[in-house]
N, C-alpha and C positions, 0 to 999 in steps of 0.2 A: 423722319416720318411723323406726320401729325397724328395725335391721338384722337380717336372718335369720342364724341360725347356719350356718356353712359345713359341708358334708358332709365326712366324713373321706375320705381318699384311698382307703381300702379299699372304702368304699361306692361311690365313683365307679367303681372298677375292676370291681366286681361288676355294676354297671349296664351298663357297656360290654361285658362278657363276655356278658351276657344278650342285649343288642342284636345282637351279632355272630352269635350262634346263630340268632336269628330273622330276621336279614337274609337268610340263605340259604334260608329256607322259601319254597315256592311258594304264595303266598297265594291264588292263583286256585283251587288245589285245596282249600285249607283252607276257602274260602268255599263251594265246591261241596258239600263234606262237611257243612257246617253247614246248608245248605238241605235236604239229604236227611234229616238228623237231626230236623228239625222236623216232617216229615210223619208222620202216624200210620200205624202198621203194621196192616193188616187181617188 
């Protein structure tokens, strides 16, 4: 089996930064907004 190339540390740091930002989000509200967005406006 061929080994995969390792991600550079800079890339890992960026992924962690992105994850920390979105960990603080209230995903219940985000889901609720998504439901309303799908409904057609009359």
